[in-house]
N, C-alpha and C positions, 0 to 999 in steps of 0.2 A: 465551312469548309476552312482549311488554314493555307493562305497565298505569302509564296514569297516573291520579293519583288526586287532584281539586281541592277544595282546603278547608284549613282552618286549625284545625277546633276540637275538642271531646271526639266528637265524632260519626265525623271524618275519622279520629279515632286509632284508635276501635273499628274504624273500617273498613279502614285501612291493618294495625293487628295480625290480623282475620280474612283478609282476602286473601291477605297474606305467606302464610296456611297452605296457599292453593290448591294445587291441580296445574298450574294456568296457571303458574303462577312456579317449577315444579320444574325445569326443562332449566336446562342450562348455559348461562350470560349471559342468562338470563329477567331482568327487573329492576323493579323497583316505583318510580315517581317520585311526589314529592307537588309539589304546588304550592298556594300556600305552606310546607304542613307547618308542624308546632313541635314544638320540642324530645323531645317524646315518638314523635311522628310516625318522626322522624330514626333510630329504632331500626328501625324495620321498612322505611322506605323511604329513597330519597333526595332528596333534600329540595331544589327548585331551584323559581328566580326567575321568576314567570310569571302576570301578568296576566290572568285569567278574564275580564277585560273586552274585551282586544283579543284578538278570535276569531280575525285572521290568525295574530297570533303564536302562539295556541294550536294550530292548523291547522299550522302551521309548524314547532313543536316535534313533535309525533306523525309528520310525515313525516319528517323528521329524525331522531329516534329507534323506528323502527317500531314505533307503537303501538298495540298491537290491541285495547285495549279503553280507553275513556277513562269514569272513574267519576265524576259530577259530584255534589257530597255536599249544598253550600246550595242553598236553593232562587233568590235572586238570580240566578244564572245561569240558570238554567234559567227565570226567567220572562223574560231578558233575551235568548232566542233562542239560545243556545251549541249548544245539541244538535241545530239545527237546522243552523249550520254546518257542524259535524263529520259531520252525515251528509252534507250537499252532496259535503264531500269525501273518503266513502265510508268515513269511519272511525268503527267499532261505538263506540256512547257509552249508556251506562244512564243514564237520564230521559228526563222526556217532552219535547216540543216546545213552542213558547212560546205555541203556541195552546193546547194541550194545558196548560201550565204553569198556565193563566189560573183551572186549579182553585184555587192559592193563593191567584195572585197579584190575583184580584178575590173578594171575597166575594158581591159582588153577583150577578157570572157564574154562581158555585155554586149561590148561591139560586134562582135563574133558570133553572138546570138542571134542580134536585130537582123547582121546579114542573113543567116540563115534562114528566119522567121519572116523575114520580109518588112519589120516594122522599119518605121520612116525616123531616121539618125542624121546624126552628119558624117560625111564622109570620111574615112580617117586611113591613117596607119598606124602600126605598132611598132616599138622600135626598141632591140635588147642591148645596144651600146649607142654609146657617140655618136659615130660614124653611120649609124642605119638611121640618125634622128637626123642629121645634117642632110640625109640622103633626101630625108622624108621631108624634111621642108622645103626642098626643091618645088616638089606636087601640090606646095598648096601657096594661095597670095596671100598678101594681109589683110586683117591681123591677125595671129597667129594665136592657137590654141593647144596648149600644152599639159598634159595631164599624167600625175605621175598613178601608174597601174595600181597600186595599193592603197591600202590604206592610211589618210593621213590627216584627219582629222578634221575634214572640212576643207581643207588648206593648200590642198596638193593640183590647184588649178590653177595653171597661169596663162593670163591672156597679153602679147605682148604686138606691137605697131610696127616695127620694123625686123626683118631676116639679121640685122644683126644683134638685137635683144633675145631675139628669140635662140640662135645660137649660143648665148650667152647663157640665158635661161636651163635649156637643155644641158651645156656645162654642169651649172649647178645641180640640176636634179641628178644628172650622175655620178655626181663627188659627195652627193649623201646629203642635199638641202632637207628632203623628207626622209632619211633615214632608207629602210629598207624598202618603202612604199615607191620610190623610183629610182628601181634596179631595170624597171621596163618603162617606157614612157608612150604614151596614146598621143601622136598628133591626131588633129583634126582640123575639119573645115569649121570655119566661125558661120554661127546662125544668125543673120536678124531677127530680131522680137523682141518680146517680152515673155519672161520668165516667170513660169506658176508652178504649182506643186498640187498634185492629185495622189492623193490617197484613195489604196484599198485593203480591203482584209479576206484574206483567202484561204484557205482547208485545203489545196491542190488542185480540186473541182469547181467547187462553187466560190465565185467570187460576186463580192458585192464592194459597191464604191463610198469609202469613210471620207468623203469631205476633199475641199480645197484651199489654199493660202496661199502669200506670196511672202516671201521674205526679203530682206536686206543682207547682204553678204559682204558689201565694201566697210570699213572702217570709218569712212568719213562722210559728213552727212554730202550728201547728191549722189548718193553710189559713187564715192571716190574713195583711193586709198587700198591698201592691202584688202585682198579675200581674209574673212574672218568664218567662225563656225556661224555666225549671224549674230547680227544686230537688232534685228527685232522682226515682228511678222503679224500680219492679219487674215482673218478667215472670216467668211469667205473669201476667195478671186473672184469678182464682178466680171474679170476677162474671161474666166474660163467659164461662159455659158453655158447652155442646156444641151447645146450643139455640137459643142466644143468638147463637152464631156463624156458625151457620146462618142464621139472619134476617137478620143482617148481610150475608151474603155475597149472599143471596135479592134482597134488598129495597134496598139500598145502593151494595151495591161491583159486583154485576153488572149492574142499571141505568144505573149511570155511566159505566162501560166500552163497553155495549151503545151508549149516546146518544150518546158521543162519536166514536165509531166510524162510525155512521148520518149523523151531522154533519160528517164530514170533518177530525176532529180525534183521531184513533186515541190512547191514550194508551198509552205504553209505560215502564215503568221501576216504582218502587214508590208504592204509592199507601197514603196514612196516613188512615185517617177516624178523626176524634175524633168520641166518640158519646157522647150521655146516656140511659143504661137507665131510662126513664120506665116505669109502670106500662102503659103502651101498646106498651112493645117500644122496639129501641134507635131512636133518631134523632139524625141526624146535626147536629150541631153546626159543621165543620168538615173541610175536607181540606187537609193538605199533600200537595207533590209528590215530596218526599222521605223520609229517615227522619228519626225524632224525635230529637231532643237533649235528655233523654238518654235517649230511649227505645232510638235504637239501640245503646248500649251493655250493656245488660240482653240484648237480643236476640241484638246478636253474641259475648256469654258463654255462652247456652245454645245456637246455633246448631252442630250436628254434621254438616251436610250442608256445601260445598265450593260458598263464597259467589261466586265470581270465576266460577264455571261457569252460576249462578245467574244470575247479572249477566248473561255473555256471552248466553246463551239467548234471555233476551228484547230483548239488542239487535241479536241476529238472527234474532227472529221465530219461534223454534222450540222458545219454553215447553215449548210438550207433548211434548217429547223429555225434559225434567229431570227430570219425576217430581214427587211434593211433597218439601218441606224436609224433616228432621228437625231435632227441637230434644230438649235432654236434656229428662227428666223434673224436674231442679233446678230451686229458684228463684234467679234472679238480682237483685240489689239494688245501687242506684247511689247514693251522699249526692254531691252537687254542695258544695263547697268555693269558696266565693265570697270578693272582696275586699270589706272594708270600706267602705259608703256603696253597694255595689250594691241595686237595680238602677239606682239614680240618678246616683251620682257615685264609679265604683269609683276605690279607691285602689290605683296600680298603683306596682310596683316592689319589693314587699314578698319579701322572702327566705323561701325555700323549700327546707324540708331534709326529702327522700321516707325511706322507714322503705328497707330491701330487699325486692326484690320477689320474689314467688310466697310467702308466708306462709298458709296456708291457704286455697288458692283465691282471692285476692285480688288483683286488678287495678288499676294505678291508672291511668287515662286523664287526657293533659294536654289541660285544654280553653282556658286562658290563659295561657300561661307563653313565656318568652322566656330567652336566657342574657345574664347581665351583663356587662360588658365583664370580668371575669375568670373568665369561663366556669359563676361559678353558677348555680342555678334560681331564677329570680324570676316575679311573677305580674305579667300585662298584659294582661288584659282584666277583665270583671267575673265572669265563671265561669270559675274557674281547673283545680280539679281535679275528677276523676268517680271518686269511690273506690267500685271496684267488686265485688261479694262473693258467692259463691253459696252456699246452703244447702238442706236438705231441703223448707224453707217460707218465709215470710217473716218470721218471727219470727228460724231462725238466720241466716238471710241478711243480715235486719239488724243484727245480735249481731256477726258477722263484720265485715262494712262499718263500723259504728263501733270496733271493738276498732283496726280499722286506721286510722281518721281520727286515734286518739287516738295512731298513732305517728309521726301528720307533724306536724314543726315549721312552722306559718303563724302565724305574731304576728298579722299581717295582714289575716289571714281568718276566716271564720265559716261553721257551715253547721246546716242545718235539725237539732235531733236526734228528728225523729219522723218519719221516712221511712216509709212502710209503714204507719204508727200505725194504719187503719180495718183492714186484713188481721189485722195482731196482733192487734189486739181481737177478729175473728171467730176467731182460732185460738186463744186461749182461751178462746174459752165453750163 
């Protein structure tokens, strides 16, 4: 079978790395394409130029190249409805429809769905104007959680300590800080607890859990500074024990999938639930309609089942035949190496020299790299590399990952040195 993977980041490199191991690509002539891909993805797939925003071009490419499965990595093409165009053309696709992708595309949509379905989440109010937002703020106590309603590359959430800061933040949002994503703002109750990520695969009927992770959104050590797309992650998340995973499925994921199906918006693909583990139990912070980045990298490092077969089963509506995915008992941890200036104004073009691959179970996924005119590897984005290692626990995986980081020459890059710190402290206790 030929497979097309859409995307160019670290998540997509991890997916390409795992898809390349699939039995679906074991036959003579089977090919994995990636569009647009990156230098790391090129080690596993044939990178092609293809605009995911041009649905007709994607469909034509699939027909011309006998594509049997399309995997859509990032959220923007899903929110744009690319999966619908592919399904209309009878091309199997892993990823939700435009309607279903509203779970990520609109935070207000998700909050309203939670209210209808009785899903535990923070109290909220939606605001479509600055005056509405200022009025909503009066209904909440500090600290204040403010969210741009639409897609903002993982950076549309602002948490502030005072009402004055909150008023200034919503003014910035409606003035275009997050572009069109901030045309509507959701004001939320602040939830106390520890965050964790829960993943599930579904074809709209059958649901199977697909691992847990914890990530670090803040740019600075000790989880300080502005939010980013993610500076590192590890999997599994021990704080999500068996009891809490069961509650997350029963109280959050299952009613979401059931409600979506009952309302004519059946969800197919991966459902990524960002959870707050409160004293009252897990509550939904937000949904993503694709794998997290960099959570995908640590999930793929631990996955022992065939990823391609799981995705195809979702796409064809037969996930009940797939069974339960199998993961290694080991821990995987990834450290994001970012370009100086990230997340505001990352410096591009910095030279990168990687150490030899394969030492100590370490894999370096490319997130924002390119080839210079002389063929050398250079930075081409904010988050540039995901240095990913495994170990018996978080402490060992962290040690292996940072040893690999220290073997990489990237003078214009930086990373946090404390990824996994909470769990390392618990393991020491």
